[in-house]
FIRODREN-40422 format. One record per residue (C-alpha): residue number from 1; residue in three letters; x, y, z. Coordinates in Angstrom, 3 decimals, padded with zeros to 6 digits. Each point is the difference from the previous one (the first is absolute). Example, Ala and Ser with C-alpha at 12.3 -4.5 7.8 and 13.67 -1.06 7.14 Angstrom:
// FIRODREN-40422
> 1	ALA	012.300	-004.500	007.800 $
> 2	SER	001.370	003.440	-000.660 $
***
This chain:
// FIRODREN-40422
> 1	UNK	000.005	-000.005	-000.012 $
> 2	UNK	002.819	002.393	000.801 $
> 3	UNK	001.451	-000.401	-003.462 $
> 4	UNK	-003.414	000.591	-001.565 $
> 5	UNK	-000.462	003.128	002.095 $
> 6	UNK	003.385	001.379	-001.061 $
> 7	UNK	-000.747	-000.844	-003.643 $
> 8	UNK	-003.333	001.788	000.139 $
> 9	UNK	001.559	003.026	001.649 $
> 10	UNK	002.574	000.273	-002.737 $
> 11	UNK	-002.573	-000.508	-002.683 $
> 12	UNK	-002.439	002.607	001.166 $
> 13	UNK	002.392	002.434	001.743 $
> 14	UNK	003.549	-000.008	-001.447 $
> 15	UNK	001.183	002.256	002.788 $
> 16	UNK	-000.656	-002.844	002.494 $
> 17	UNK	003.448	-001.330	-000.860 $
> 18	UNK	001.356	001.288	003.336 $
> 19	UNK	-001.275	-003.054	001.874 $
> 20	UNK	002.880	-000.816	002.318 $
> 21	UNK	001.982	-002.727	-001.725 $
> 22	UNK	002.995	000.123	002.283 $
> 23	UNK	001.711	003.127	001.368 $
> 24	UNK	003.623	001.036	-000.316 $
> 25	UNK	001.732	002.183	002.542 $
> 26	UNK	002.546	002.696	000.610 $
> 27	UNK	001.123	-000.548	003.590 $
> 28	UNK	-003.403	-001.093	001.270 $
> 29	UNK	-002.211	002.449	-001.935 $
> 30	UNK	-002.044	-001.951	-002.472 $
> 31	UNK	-001.252	000.893	-003.453 $
> 32	UNK	-001.886	-002.123	-002.524 $
> 33	UNK	001.566	-001.516	-003.105 $
> 34	UNK	-002.926	001.036	-002.155 $
> 35	UNK	-002.215	003.028	-000.253 $
> 36	UNK	-002.729	001.434	-002.190 $
> 37	UNK	001.047	002.595	-002.520 $
> 38	UNK	-001.448	003.014	001.866 $
> 39	UNK	001.825	-001.012	003.215 $
> 40	UNK	003.274	-001.053	-001.493 $
> 41	UNK	002.796	002.541	-000.021 $
> 42	UNK	000.410	001.295	-003.535 $
> 43	UNK	003.672	000.915	000.203 $
> 44	UNK	000.811	-002.717	-002.532 $
> 45	UNK	-002.973	000.653	-002.285 $
> 46	UNK	001.210	003.263	-001.412 $
> 47	UNK	-000.883	001.315	-003.478 $
> 48	UNK	002.652	000.271	-002.657 $
> 49	UNK	002.724	002.493	000.669 $
> 50	UNK	-001.347	002.324	-002.686 $
> 51	UNK	-003.503	-000.094	001.496 $
> 52	UNK	001.354	000.453	003.496 $
> 53	UNK	002.023	003.084	-001.041 $
> 54	UNK	-003.054	001.439	-001.766 $
> 55	UNK	-002.260	-000.475	003.012 $
> 56	UNK	002.545	001.236	002.573 $
> 57	UNK	000.749	003.132	-002.019 $
> 58	UNK	-003.775	000.712	-000.389 $
> 59	UNK	-000.604	-000.438	003.733 $
> 60	UNK	003.017	002.188	000.786 $
> 61	UNK	-001.316	002.727	-002.352 $
> 62	UNK	-003.227	000.287	001.970 $
> 63	UNK	001.677	-000.135	003.426 $
> 64	UNK	-000.676	003.284	001.868 $
> 65	UNK	003.710	000.669	000.497 $
> 66	UNK	001.284	-001.211	-003.371 $
> 67	UNK	000.018	003.407	-001.649 $
> 68	UNK	001.353	001.926	002.903 $
> 69	UNK	003.324	000.340	001.748 $
> 70	UNK	-001.658	-000.374	003.382 $
> 71	UNK	001.404	-002.762	002.202 $
> 72	UNK	-002.106	-002.490	001.854 $
> 73	UNK	-000.908	001.382	003.416 $
> 74	UNK	001.824	-002.046	002.631 $
> 75	UNK	-001.640	-000.806	003.324 $
> 76	UNK	002.539	-000.534	002.766 $
> 77	UNK	-002.425	-002.382	001.797 $
> 78	UNK	-000.234	-002.292	-003.062 $
> 79	UNK	003.352	-001.344	-001.226 $
> 80	UNK	-001.318	-002.452	-002.490 $
> 81	UNK	002.003	-002.784	-001.681 $
> 82	UNK	-001.679	-001.397	-003.133 $
> 83	UNK	001.201	-003.442	-001.057 $
> 84	UNK	-000.727	-001.188	-003.542 $
> 85	UNK	000.422	-003.753	-000.546 $
> 86	UNK	001.264	-000.786	-003.463 $
> 87	UNK	002.087	-002.438	-001.974 $
> 88	UNK	003.668	000.210	-000.709 $
> 89	UNK	-000.697	000.272	-003.738 $
> 90	UNK	-002.474	002.914	000.353 $
> 91	UNK	002.706	002.594	-000.637 $
> 92	UNK	-001.844	001.642	-002.887 $
> 93	UNK	-003.154	000.403	002.138 $
> 94	UNK	002.038	001.367	002.911 $
> 95	UNK	001.499	002.561	-002.371 $
> 96	UNK	-003.471	001.308	-000.891 $
> 97	UNK	-000.972	000.240	003.682 $
> 98	UNK	003.162	001.966	000.677 $
> 99	UNK	-000.728	002.321	-002.941 $
> 100	UNK	-003.606	000.722	001.087 $
> 101	UNK	-001.354	000.242	003.549 $
> 102	UNK	003.365	-000.781	001.659 $
> 103	UNK	001.501	003.088	-001.687 $
> 104	UNK	-002.112	002.383	002.107 $
> 105	UNK	001.764	002.294	002.473 $
> 106	UNK	-000.396	-001.515	003.464 $
> 107	UNK	000.294	-003.623	-001.121 $
> 108	UNK	003.199	-001.500	001.345 $
> 109	UNK	001.730	-003.238	-000.986 $
> 110	UNK	000.488	-002.339	002.874 $
> 111	UNK	003.836	000.183	000.067 $
> 112	UNK	000.089	003.761	-000.659 $
> 113	UNK	-002.366	001.082	002.765 $
> 114	UNK	001.419	003.117	001.681 $
> 115	UNK	002.756	000.489	-002.563 $
> 116	UNK	000.561	003.674	-000.653 $
> 117	UNK	-002.601	001.010	002.524 $
> 118	UNK	-002.865	-000.735	-002.325 $
> 119	UNK	-003.325	-000.278	001.923 $
> 120	UNK	-001.705	-003.303	-000.647 $
> 121	UNK	-003.774	-000.067	-000.181 $
> 122	UNK	000.247	-003.721	-000.876 $
> 123	UNK	002.868	-002.450	-000.392 $
> 124	UNK	-000.192	-002.728	-002.629 $
> 125	UNK	001.664	-003.352	-000.566 $
> 126	UNK	-000.504	-002.706	-002.569 $
> 127	UNK	000.079	-003.405	001.709 $
> 128	UNK	001.882	-002.760	-001.776 $
> 129	UNK	-000.107	-003.684	000.859 $
> 130	UNK	003.409	-001.598	000.523 $
> 131	UNK	001.365	-003.493	000.506 $
> 132	UNK	002.235	001.125	002.879 $
> 133	UNK	001.034	003.044	001.966 $
> 134	UNK	003.091	000.239	-002.158 $
> 135	UNK	-001.635	-000.085	-003.436 $
> 136	UNK	000.630	003.171	-001.930 $
> 137	UNK	-002.874	002.293	-000.954 $
> 138	UNK	-000.725	000.821	-003.704 $
> 139	UNK	002.255	002.539	-001.577 $
> 140	UNK	-002.691	002.668	-000.287 $
> 141	UNK	-000.682	-000.339	003.722 $
> 142	UNK	003.616	000.444	000.950 $
> 143	UNK	000.327	003.049	-002.276 $
> 144	UNK	-003.186	001.608	001.281 $
> 145	UNK	000.362	-000.756	003.750 $
> 146	UNK	-003.644	-000.846	000.269 $
> 147	UNK	-000.347	-003.784	000.591 $
> 148	UNK	000.469	-002.394	002.817 $
> 149	UNK	-000.050	-003.768	-000.083 $
> 150	UNK	-001.969	-002.506	002.064 $
> 151	UNK	000.799	-003.699	000.010 $
> 152	UNK	-003.162	-001.374	-001.607 $
> 153	UNK	-000.775	-001.793	-003.285 $
> 154	UNK	-001.274	002.018	-002.917 $
> 155	UNK	-003.420	-000.719	-001.427 $
> 156	UNK	-003.681	000.708	000.369 $
> 157	UNK	-002.648	-001.200	002.429 $
> 158	UNK	001.487	-001.198	003.253 $
> 159	UNK	003.505	000.977	-001.016 $
> 160	UNK	-001.083	003.652	-000.190 $
> 161	UNK	-001.618	-000.408	003.378 $
> 162	UNK	003.288	-001.220	001.380 $
> 163	UNK	001.788	003.012	-001.487 $
> 164	UNK	-002.519	002.382	001.590 $
> 165	UNK	000.485	-001.553	003.445 $
> 166	UNK	003.779	000.210	-000.430 $
> 167	UNK	-000.353	003.613	-001.120 $
> 168	UNK	-001.786	001.048	003.187 $
> 169	UNK	002.400	-001.957	002.218 $
> 170	UNK	003.054	001.603	-001.637 $
> 171	UNK	-001.548	003.477	000.254 $
> 172	UNK	-000.673	-000.462	003.672 $
> 173	UNK	003.456	-001.326	000.688 $
> 174	UNK	002.212	002.186	-002.235 $
> 175	UNK	-001.801	003.342	-000.273 $
> 176	UNK	-000.844	001.204	003.490 $
> 177	UNK	-000.846	003.500	-001.292 $
> 178	UNK	-003.058	-001.360	-001.841 $
> 179	UNK	-003.208	000.926	001.826 $
> 180	UNK	-002.032	-001.735	-002.711 $
> 181	UNK	000.700	-002.770	-002.490 $
> 182	UNK	-001.930	-000.335	-003.234 $
> 183	UNK	-000.132	-002.780	-002.590 $
> 184	UNK	-000.786	000.942	-003.565 $
> 185	UNK	-000.267	-002.151	-003.153 $
> 186	UNK	001.883	000.903	-003.142 $
> 187	UNK	-003.335	000.501	-001.768 $
> 188	UNK	-001.163	002.706	002.464 $
> 189	UNK	000.588	003.713	-000.649 $
> 190	UNK	-000.095	002.251	003.118 $
> 191	UNK	-001.105	003.654	-000.098 $
> 192	UNK	002.312	000.622	002.920 $
> 193	UNK	-001.181	003.323	001.349 $
> 194	UNK	-003.592	-001.279	000.107 $
> 195	UNK	001.122	-003.315	001.429 $
> 196	UNK	002.081	001.573	002.728 $
> 197	UNK	-002.982	002.011	001.150 $
> 198	UNK	-001.868	-003.265	000.465 $
> 199	UNK	002.639	-001.876	001.976 $
> 200	UNK	-001.860	-000.467	003.296 $
> 201	UNK	001.327	001.677	003.137 $
> 202	UNK	000.467	-001.715	003.290 $
> 203	UNK	002.317	-002.807	001.271 $
> 204	UNK	-002.202	-002.758	-001.407 $
> 205	UNK	-001.224	000.380	-003.561 $
> 206	UNK	-000.595	-001.912	-003.245 $
> 207	UNK	-000.707	002.092	-003.051 $
> 208	UNK	-001.171	-001.367	-003.320 $
> 209	UNK	-003.015	-000.737	-002.226 $
> 210	UNK	-001.946	-002.088	002.525 $
> 211	UNK	-002.006	-002.977	-001.250 $
> 212	UNK	-002.859	-001.910	001.603 $
> 213	UNK	-001.615	-003.388	-000.680 $
> 214	UNK	-001.388	001.066	-003.372 $
> 215	UNK	003.109	001.862	-001.136 $
> 216	UNK	001.903	-003.181	000.802 $
> 217	UNK	-002.206	-002.143	-002.225 $
> 218	UNK	-002.496	-001.379	002.539 $
> 219	UNK	002.102	-003.092	000.614 $
> 220	UNK	000.304	-002.109	003.139 $
> 221	UNK	003.329	001.484	001.049 $
> 222	UNK	-001.136	003.595	-000.436 $
> 223	UNK	-001.036	002.365	002.841 $
> 224	UNK	-003.445	-000.850	001.452 $
> 225	UNK	-002.774	001.224	-002.314 $
> 226	UNK	-002.022	001.481	002.928 $
> 227	UNK	002.727	002.507	000.915 $
> 228	UNK	000.433	002.307	-002.975 $
> 229	UNK	002.781	002.573	-000.174 $
> 230	UNK	001.692	001.625	003.048 $
> 231	UNK	-001.644	003.269	001.072 $
> 232	UNK	001.055	003.178	001.788 $
> 233	UNK	003.565	-000.408	-001.141 $
> 234	UNK	000.448	-002.997	002.296 $
> 235	UNK	001.049	-003.465	-001.162 $
> 236	UNK	-001.716	-001.453	003.096 $
> 237	UNK	-003.413	001.607	-000.473 $
> 238	UNK	-002.640	-001.309	-002.436 $
> 239	UNK	-003.543	000.965	-000.864 $
> 240	UNK	-001.227	-003.479	-000.890 $
> 241	UNK	-002.226	-002.204	002.113 $
> 242	UNK	002.574	-002.744	000.590 $
> 243	UNK	002.089	-000.739	003.071 $
> 244	UNK	002.289	003.048	-000.026 $
> 245	UNK	002.716	-001.994	001.795 $
> 246	UNK	000.199	-002.247	-003.006 $
> 247	UNK	-000.095	002.802	-002.606 $
> 248	UNK	003.041	000.911	-001.999 $
> 249	UNK	000.978	001.622	-003.291 $
> 250	UNK	003.184	000.160	-002.034 $
> 251	UNK	001.818	002.347	-002.381 $
> 252	UNK	000.056	-000.729	-003.741 $
> 253	UNK	003.574	-001.144	-000.613 $
> 254	UNK	001.040	002.575	-002.578 $
> 255	UNK	001.009	002.614	002.596 $
> 256	UNK	-000.405	000.125	003.758 $
> 257	UNK	001.879	001.425	003.012 $
> 258	UNK	000.357	-001.094	003.624 $
> 259	UNK	001.258	002.064	002.903 $
> 260	UNK	003.151	-001.353	001.565 $
> 261	UNK	-001.680	-001.212	003.181 $
> 262	UNK	-002.669	-001.874	-001.925 $
> 263	UNK	002.515	-001.481	-002.436 $
> 264	UNK	002.008	-001.219	002.991 $
> 265	UNK	-003.051	-001.623	001.468 $
> 266	UNK	-000.841	-001.746	-003.280 $
> 267	UNK	003.399	-000.996	-001.345 $
> 268	UNK	002.269	-000.517	003.006 $
> 269	UNK	001.801	-003.334	-000.599 $
> 270	UNK	-000.833	-001.450	003.414 $
> 271	UNK	-003.144	001.771	001.187 $
> 272	UNK	-001.623	001.357	-003.176 $
> 273	UNK	-003.644	-000.953	-000.476 $
> 274	UNK	000.730	-001.057	-003.605 $
> 275	UNK	001.540	-003.062	001.689 $
> 276	UNK	-003.546	-001.219	000.616 $
> 277	UNK	-000.850	-000.498	-003.702 $
> 278	UNK	-000.955	-001.146	-002.505 $
> 279	UNK	-002.243	002.907	-000.980 $
> 280	UNK	000.277	-000.324	-003.747 $
> 281	UNK	002.034	002.268	-002.227 $
> 282	UNK	002.158	002.846	001.208 $
> 283	UNK	-002.491	002.873	000.201 $
> 284	UNK	-002.666	-002.059	001.802 $
> 285	UNK	002.680	-001.169	002.408 $
> 286	UNK	001.029	003.583	000.733 $
> 287	UNK	-003.558	001.172	000.767 $
> 288	UNK	-000.944	-003.072	002.105 $
> 289	UNK	003.272	000.061	001.929 $
> 290	UNK	-000.304	003.727	000.666 $
> 291	UNK	-003.423	-000.439	001.528 $
> 292	UNK	001.099	-002.989	002.004 $
> 293	UNK	002.943	001.886	001.431 $
> 294	UNK	-002.189	003.033	000.913 $
> 295	UNK	-002.524	-002.151	001.803 $
> 296	UNK	002.672	-001.983	001.774 $
> 297	UNK	001.500	003.275	001.257 $
> 298	UNK	-003.499	001.322	000.858 $
> 299	UNK	000.473	003.008	-002.222 $
> 300	UNK	-003.075	002.158	-000.474 $
> 301	UNK	000.941	001.376	-003.390 $
> 302	UNK	002.225	-000.696	-003.026 $
> 303	UNK	-000.199	002.908	-002.370 $
> 304	UNK	-000.936	-000.925	-003.570 $
> 305	UNK	-001.694	001.261	-003.158 $
> 306	UNK	-003.811	-000.217	000.330 $
> 307	UNK	-001.322	003.013	-001.870 $
> 308	UNK	002.056	-000.248	-003.212 $
> 309	UNK	-002.265	-000.227	-003.049 $
> 310	UNK	001.062	-001.779	-003.250 $
> 311	UNK	000.443	003.422	-001.589 $
> 312	UNK	002.220	001.201	002.852 $
> 313	UNK	001.990	-003.201	-000.071 $
> 314	UNK	001.029	000.742	-003.637 $
> 315	UNK	001.291	003.376	001.148 $
> 316	UNK	002.160	-001.730	002.615 $
> 317	UNK	001.343	-002.871	-002.082 $
> 318	UNK	-000.810	-001.859	-003.161 $
> 319	UNK	000.399	-003.710	-000.379 $
> 320	UNK	-000.111	-002.021	-003.204 $
> 321	UNK	-001.577	-002.841	002.023 $
> 322	UNK	-003.008	002.141	000.839 $
***
């Protein structure tokens, strides 16, 4: 019967392919081997380089700061590190990112932060999978001073989940100045001044395009359907009729940001709540683990996006995955 059920689910709902068929882990944090298309990270499903260049230049042209010499406005209370997981052979795509939104005044490369007294509104690093701590980074990374390596396999699905977990752990360990850590896919384009204004304040926060049961695909592993979206800017508060202690939401994986304290609670190698998986693919794991940590610590609030409309979301960042 179980096999018939799975076959029927795949036949009538292709996105049901994220039935847990055996997790794989980084440390103890678990992510699924498979995922439906709208949940899977799209970092390795990029358009052709010509199409990517065309789209990134078009999005840059309409960015509010693109035709000005004004720098991004830095906020001393928000020292954000953005990590962008990518493949070693994505050099041509990295070049386009560097030529577009990374070229704005106030965007600092990770290994040039503070050089020459330049104020950094955000700091950016590409994140490369390596076979060992000693493996060299790609030539373009070395030349541009804007990559770091994490010892994880390259690939999609669970491999990208592993890289994301490693990204947060390295950020927490090696960059103590970072008050917030963000993960962004290569197919996401940030309108940084707008995005920075939406990075939630407070010691515990998770900012991103938040999804509920229906946004997830109405599948068994999704947030409870009775809960809906978080309300009042609080990841722990829901308007639905379900058991609010069981309600949770998660950020769409194209671009999201955690405050340092929350990231520590989720990703710590020994005590992080992501150790209690599996929760499915990476973005679901992040949302579920963040809520679990907050409730374990008896927090009353975790700041999040709850009033962002689809129109506003496109002003903050655009994502080829939707």
